[in-house]
N, CA, C and O atoms as CSV, one atom per row, in Angstrom:
chain,resi,resn,atom,element,x,y,z
A,1,MET,N,N,130.161,138.592,94.643
A,1,MET,CA,C,130.577,137.405,94.912
A,1,MET,C,C,131.786,137.038,96.513
A,1,MET,O,O,132.964,137.226,96.210
A,2,LYS,N,N,131.590,136.607,97.924
A,2,LYS,CA,C,132.355,136.669,98.593
A,2,LYS,C,C,134.105,136.302,97.736
A,2,LYS,O,O,134.381,135.968,96.584
A,3,SER,N,N,134.892,136.546,98.851
A,3,SER,CA,C,136.196,136.727,98.159
A,3,SER,C,C,136.476,134.774,98.959
A,3,SER,O,O,135.599,134.157,99.563
A,4,THR,N,N,137.602,134.368,98.736
A,4,THR,CA,C,137.964,132.959,98.959
A,4,THR,C,C,138.577,132.785,100.528
A,4,THR,O,O,138.339,131.848,101.290
A,5,LYS,N,N,139.655,134.263,100.853
A,5,LYS,CA,C,139.798,134.385,102.499
A,5,LYS,C,C,138.183,134.255,103.078
A,5,LYS,O,O,137.918,133.254,103.743
A,6,THR,N,N,137.340,135.051,102.878
A,6,THR,CA,C,136.275,135.418,103.581
A,6,THR,C,C,135.510,134.662,103.543
A,6,THR,O,O,134.579,134.744,104.344
A,7,LYS,N,N,135.557,133.658,102.654
A,7,LYS,CA,C,134.155,132.458,102.740
A,7,LYS,C,C,135.091,131.067,104.158
A,7,LYS,O,O,134.564,130.558,105.147
A,8,LEU,N,N,136.661,130.869,103.584
A,8,LEU,CA,C,137.542,130.315,104.509
A,8,LEU,C,C,137.383,130.446,105.649
A,8,LEU,O,O,137.060,129.631,106.513
A,9,LEU,N,N,137.680,131.834,105.710
A,9,LEU,CA,C,137.211,132.611,107.881
A,9,LEU,C,C,135.770,131.752,108.268
A,9,LEU,O,O,135.432,130.836,109.017
A,10,LEU,N,N,135.069,132.791,107.115
A,10,LEU,CA,C,133.878,132.572,108.131
A,10,LEU,C,C,133.351,130.508,108.345
A,10,LEU,O,O,132.522,129.984,109.088
A,11,GLY,N,N,134.149,130.003,107.480
A,11,GLY,CA,C,133.961,128.250,107.736
A,11,GLY,C,C,133.995,128.337,108.680
A,11,GLY,O,O,132.992,128.221,109.384
A,12,ILE,N,N,135.213,128.590,109.147
A,12,ILE,CA,C,136.247,127.877,110.194
A,12,ILE,C,C,135.822,128.640,111.496
A,12,ILE,O,O,136.240,128.248,112.585
A,13,LEU,N,N,135.169,129.494,111.414
A,13,LEU,CA,C,134.338,130.267,112.512
A,13,LEU,C,C,133.235,129.397,113.098
A,13,LEU,O,O,133.179,129.058,114.280
A,14,VAL,N,N,132.193,129.006,111.958
A,14,VAL,CA,C,131.439,128.236,112.209
A,14,VAL,C,C,132.093,127.071,112.330
A,14,VAL,O,O,132.717,127.087,113.392
A,15,SER,N,N,132.196,126.394,111.935
A,15,SER,CA,C,133.509,124.983,112.378
A,15,SER,C,C,133.950,125.283,113.693
A,15,SER,O,O,133.641,124.291,114.354
A,16,SER,N,N,134.516,126.129,114.449
A,16,SER,CA,C,135.165,126.790,115.923
A,16,SER,C,C,134.055,126.592,116.671
A,16,SER,O,O,134.136,125.949,117.718
A,17,LEU,N,N,132.723,127.185,116.179
A,17,LEU,CA,C,131.510,127.703,117.424
A,17,LEU,C,C,130.511,125.824,117.264
A,17,LEU,O,O,129.520,125.518,117.928
A,18,PHE,N,N,131.078,125.092,116.406
A,18,PHE,CA,C,130.305,123.945,116.644
A,18,PHE,C,C,130.526,122.931,117.462
A,18,PHE,O,O,129.753,122.253,118.138
A,19,VAL,N,N,132.263,122.895,117.249
A,19,VAL,CA,C,132.954,121.840,117.877
A,19,VAL,C,C,132.818,122.560,119.324
A,19,VAL,O,O,132.589,121.674,120.148
A,20,TYR,N,N,132.859,123.505,119.783
A,20,TYR,CA,C,132.990,124.245,120.997
A,20,TYR,C,C,131.431,123.939,121.417
A,20,TYR,O,O,131.291,123.560,122.580
A,21,LEU,N,N,130.469,124.032,120.773
A,21,LEU,CA,C,129.377,123.390,121.859
A,21,LEU,C,C,129.186,122.129,121.694
A,21,LEU,O,O,128.605,121.474,122.559
A,22,ALA,N,N,129.659,121.562,120.518
A,22,ALA,CA,C,130.131,119.864,120.668
A,22,ALA,C,C,130.562,119.171,121.969
A,22,ALA,O,O,129.935,118.273,122.530
A,23,PHE,N,N,132.091,119.893,122.496
A,23,PHE,CA,C,132.729,119.335,123.464
A,23,PHE,C,C,132.302,120.188,124.592
A,23,PHE,O,O,133.056,119.829,125.496
A,24,ARG,N,N,131.546,121.092,125.055
A,24,ARG,CA,C,132.262,122.177,125.907
A,24,ARG,C,C,131.446,121.706,127.435
A,24,ARG,O,O,131.924,122.278,128.415
A,25,LYS,N,N,130.203,120.671,127.754
A,25,LYS,CA,C,130.662,119.130,128.957
A,25,LYS,C,C,131.598,118.733,128.826
A,25,LYS,O,O,132.369,119.011,129.745
A,26,ILE,N,N,131.976,118.172,128.092
A,26,ILE,CA,C,133.121,117.301,128.267
A,26,ILE,C,C,133.889,117.119,129.295
A,26,ILE,O,O,134.364,118.248,129.414
A,27,HIS,N,N,134.364,116.467,130.154
A,27,HIS,CA,C,135.670,116.658,130.756
A,27,HIS,C,C,136.734,116.031,130.026
A,27,HIS,O,O,136.520,115.390,128.997
A,28,VAL,N,N,137.842,116.189,130.509
A,28,VAL,CA,C,139.405,116.086,129.496
A,28,VAL,C,C,139.711,114.460,130.194
A,28,VAL,O,O,139.946,113.417,129.582
A,29,GLU,N,N,139.622,114.662,131.507
A,29,GLU,CA,C,139.873,113.691,132.319
A,29,GLU,C,C,139.021,112.977,132.173
A,29,GLU,O,O,139.431,112.194,131.316
A,30,GLU,N,N,138.103,112.716,132.435
A,30,GLU,CA,C,137.093,111.738,131.675
A,30,GLU,C,C,137.253,110.561,130.834
A,30,GLU,O,O,137.132,109.351,131.024
A,31,MET,N,N,137.599,111.378,129.735
A,31,MET,CA,C,137.653,110.971,128.114
A,31,MET,C,C,138.839,109.996,127.993
A,31,MET,O,O,138.875,108.899,127.435
A,32,LEU,N,N,140.277,110.999,128.980
A,32,LEU,CA,C,141.307,110.274,128.414
A,32,LEU,C,C,141.047,109.200,130.034
A,32,LEU,O,O,142.107,108.724,130.441
A,33,HIS,N,N,140.115,108.934,130.665
A,33,HIS,CA,C,140.351,107.823,131.655
A,33,HIS,C,C,139.719,106.478,130.966
A,33,HIS,O,O,139.907,105.282,131.189
A,34,ALA,N,N,139.048,107.046,130.213
A,34,ALA,CA,C,138.010,106.134,129.280
A,34,ALA,C,C,138.629,105.657,127.807
A,34,ALA,O,O,138.531,104.562,127.252
A,35,PHE,N,N,139.366,106.988,127.335
A,35,PHE,CA,C,140.382,105.304,126.228
A,35,PHE,C,C,141.484,104.685,126.529
A,35,PHE,O,O,142.170,103.892,125.883
A,36,GLY,N,N,141.649,105.369,128.158
A,36,GLY,CA,C,142.675,104.214,128.564
A,36,GLY,C,C,141.967,102.977,128.900
A,36,GLY,O,O,142.404,101.925,128.434
A,37,GLN,N,N,141.018,102.968,129.585
A,37,GLN,CA,C,140.133,101.245,129.517
A,37,GLN,C,C,139.644,100.618,128.250
A,37,GLN,O,O,139.156,99.492,128.347
A,38,LEU,N,N,139.729,101.394,126.648
A,38,LEU,CA,C,139.710,101.101,125.553
A,38,LEU,C,C,139.935,99.806,125.031
A,38,LEU,O,O,140.409,100.207,123.968
A,39,ASN,N,N,139.987,98.265,124.896
A,39,ASN,CA,C,139.929,97.790,123.997
A,39,ASN,C,C,140.421,97.673,122.853
A,39,ASN,O,O,139.597,97.466,121.962
A,40,CYS,N,N,141.622,97.741,122.522
A,40,CYS,CA,C,141.749,98.044,121.055
A,40,CYS,C,C,141.927,96.726,120.286
A,40,CYS,O,O,142.150,96.855,119.082
A,41,TRP,N,N,141.862,95.404,120.812
A,41,TRP,CA,C,141.407,94.289,119.903
A,41,TRP,C,C,140.009,94.944,119.502
A,41,TRP,O,O,139.881,94.784,118.288
A,42,TYR,N,N,139.258,95.403,119.865
A,42,TYR,CA,C,137.619,96.186,119.236
A,42,TYR,C,C,137.638,96.714,117.090
A,42,TYR,O,O,137.009,96.649,116.034
A,43,LEU,N,N,139.137,97.284,117.885
A,43,LEU,CA,C,138.885,98.504,116.998
A,43,LEU,C,C,139.489,97.818,115.245
A,43,LEU,O,O,139.217,98.353,114.170
A,44,LEU,N,N,140.203,96.736,115.401
A,44,LEU,CA,C,140.713,95.897,114.120
A,44,LEU,C,C,139.751,95.264,113.585
A,44,LEU,O,O,139.551,95.834,112.513
A,45,PRO,N,N,138.899,94.257,113.722
A,45,PRO,CA,C,137.342,94.296,113.170
A,45,PRO,C,C,136.641,95.725,112.339
A,45,PRO,O,O,136.731,96.021,111.148
A,46,ALA,N,N,136.021,96.355,113.316
A,46,ALA,CA,C,135.747,97.734,113.315
A,46,ALA,C,C,136.602,98.680,111.726
A,46,ALA,O,O,136.213,99.497,110.891
A,47,LEU,N,N,137.744,98.035,111.989
A,47,LEU,CA,C,138.772,99.123,110.892
A,47,LEU,C,C,138.280,98.398,109.756
A,47,LEU,O,O,137.619,98.999,108.910
A,48,LEU,N,N,138.740,96.119,109.541
A,48,LEU,CA,C,138.461,95.616,108.860
A,48,LEU,C,C,136.881,95.843,107.979
A,48,LEU,O,O,136.822,95.893,106.750
A,49,PHE,N,N,136.139,95.916,108.542
A,49,PHE,CA,C,134.927,96.456,108.484
A,49,PHE,C,C,134.492,97.468,107.409
A,49,PHE,O,O,133.791,97.387,106.399
A,50,VAL,N,N,135.335,98.678,108.155
A,50,VAL,CA,C,135.211,100.204,107.132
A,50,VAL,C,C,135.992,99.969,105.587
A,50,VAL,O,O,136.139,100.694,104.603
A,51,PHE,N,N,136.251,99.082,105.803
A,51,PHE,CA,C,137.359,99.349,104.114
A,51,PHE,C,C,136.770,98.066,103.774
A,51,PHE,O,O,137.289,97.844,102.681
A,52,LEU,N,N,136.096,97.197,104.002
A,52,LEU,CA,C,135.735,96.555,103.390
A,52,LEU,C,C,134.431,96.930,102.653
A,52,LEU,O,O,134.185,96.563,101.504
A,53,SER,N,N,133.523,97.781,103.499
A,53,SER,CA,C,132.324,98.870,103.066
A,53,SER,C,C,132.678,99.088,101.925
A,53,SER,O,O,132.194,98.599,100.905
A,54,LEU,N,N,134.322,100.501,102.091
A,54,LEU,CA,C,134.606,101.322,100.952
A,54,LEU,C,C,134.927,100.389,99.802
A,54,LEU,O,O,134.725,100.902,98.701
A,55,TRP,N,N,135.449,98.949,99.785
A,55,TRP,CA,C,135.892,98.899,98.591
A,55,TRP,C,C,134.255,98.280,98.046
A,55,TRP,O,O,134.043,98.331,96.834
A,56,ILE,N,N,133.274,97.779,98.859
A,56,ILE,CA,C,132.145,97.001,98.291
A,56,ILE,C,C,131.594,98.461,97.115
A,56,ILE,O,O,131.289,98.480,95.923
A,57,ARG,N,N,131.670,99.445,98.096
A,57,ARG,CA,C,130.993,100.990,97.591
A,57,ARG,C,C,131.599,101.014,96.098
A,57,ARG,O,O,130.771,101.248,95.218
A,58,ALA,N,N,132.906,100.808,95.701
A,58,ALA,CA,C,133.751,101.581,94.851
A,58,ALA,C,C,133.550,100.505,94.064
A,58,ALA,O,O,132.795,101.072,93.273
A,59,VAL,N,N,133.621,99.440,93.662
A,59,VAL,CA,C,132.978,98.184,93.003
A,59,VAL,C,C,131.418,97.924,92.659
A,59,VAL,O,O,131.017,97.019,91.927
A,60,ARG,N,N,130.732,98.736,93.220
A,60,ARG,CA,C,129.336,99.061,92.847
A,60,ARG,C,C,129.298,100.035,92.095
A,60,ARG,O,O,128.673,99.965,91.037
A,61,TRP,N,N,130.181,101.543,92.600
A,61,TRP,CA,C,130.425,102.555,91.737
A,61,TRP,C,C,131.064,101.992,90.043
A,61,TRP,O,O,130.586,102.394,88.982
A,62,GLY,N,N,131.841,101.325,90.126
A,62,GLY,CA,C,132.468,100.661,88.938
A,62,GLY,C,C,131.148,100.456,87.897
A,62,GLY,O,O,130.900,101.043,86.844
A,63,TYR,N,N,130.571,99.638,88.442
A,63,TYR,CA,C,129.215,98.520,87.951
A,63,TYR,C,C,128.422,99.800,87.470
A,63,TYR,O,O,128.174,99.878,86.267
A,64,PHE,N,N,128.019,100.778,88.290
A,64,PHE,CA,C,127.111,101.634,87.486
A,64,PHE,C,C,127.893,102.887,86.127
A,64,PHE,O,O,127.419,103.403,85.115
A,65,LEU,N,N,128.948,102.941,86.647
A,65,LEU,CA,C,129.958,103.541,86.079
A,65,LEU,C,C,130.128,103.099,84.225
A,65,LEU,O,O,130.237,103.787,83.209
A,66,ARG,N,N,130.078,101.650,84.484
A,66,ARG,CA,C,130.774,100.829,83.110
A,66,ARG,C,C,129.896,101.832,82.106
A,66,ARG,O,O,130.390,102.898,81.737
A,67,PRO,N,N,128.705,101.463,81.736
A,67,PRO,CA,C,127.563,101.794,80.576
A,67,PRO,C,C,128.958,103.096,80.166
A,67,PRO,O,O,129.484,103.220,79.061
A,68,ILE,N,N,129.222,103.768,81.195
A,68,ILE,CA,C,129.465,105.117,80.587
A,68,ILE,C,C,130.487,105.508,79.851
A,68,ILE,O,O,130.505,106.197,78.831
A,69,LYS,N,N,132.020,104.613,80.934
A,69,LYS,CA,C,133.135,105.155,81.001
A,69,LYS,C,C,134.059,103.780,81.879
A,69,LYS,O,O,133.560,103.657,82.997
A,70,ARG,N,N,134.664,103.255,81.765
A,70,ARG,CA,C,135.390,101.709,82.595
A,70,ARG,C,C,136.122,102.912,83.491
A,70,ARG,O,O,136.297,103.943,82.842
A,71,VAL,N,N,136.475,102.943,84.567
A,71,VAL,CA,C,137.001,103.576,85.789
A,71,VAL,C,C,137.428,102.450,86.547
A,71,VAL,O,O,136.813,101.566,87.144
A,72,ASN,N,N,139.340,102.851,86.277
A,72,ASN,CA,C,139.811,102.164,87.581
A,72,ASN,C,C,139.561,102.015,89.001
A,72,ASN,O,O,139.278,102.996,89.690
A,73,LEU,N,N,139.645,100.895,89.458
A,73,LEU,CA,C,138.903,100.757,90.632
A,73,LEU,C,C,139.785,101.438,91.574
A,73,LEU,O,O,139.165,101.676,92.610
A,74,LYS,N,N,141.447,101.997,91.628
A,74,LYS,CA,C,142.095,102.375,92.023
A,74,LYS,C,C,141.185,104.071,92.347
A,74,LYS,O,O,140.987,104.702,93.385
A,75,ALA,N,N,140.775,104.354,90.718
A,75,ALA,CA,C,140.582,105.677,91.273
A,75,ALA,C,C,139.005,106.141,91.678
A,75,ALA,O,O,138.598,107.291,91.841
A,76,LEU,N,N,138.230,104.844,91.790
A,76,LEU,CA,C,136.491,105.145,92.626
A,76,LEU,C,C,137.073,104.262,94.237
A,76,LEU,O,O,136.194,103.990,95.055
A,77,PHE,N,N,138.169,103.979,94.477
A,77,PHE,CA,C,137.897,104.376,95.933
A,77,PHE,C,C,138.730,104.973,96.796
A,77,PHE,O,O,138.355,105.228,97.941
């Protein structure tokens, strides 16, 4: 079996390759300009819905696991 360092290095190399392939045609100046035009007020409801969704998932998993063992909602979240 490969060593942990070899697996870590291989994972970093593969991840770096795919990050490069994903962003190679992105122009940094255009991206910064787009972020400058961003209306941050739209992020607040989006973040609220993300955390609400995560909370609902945690509650659902609590109901699924209840017959086996009661798990604290904090541990599920």
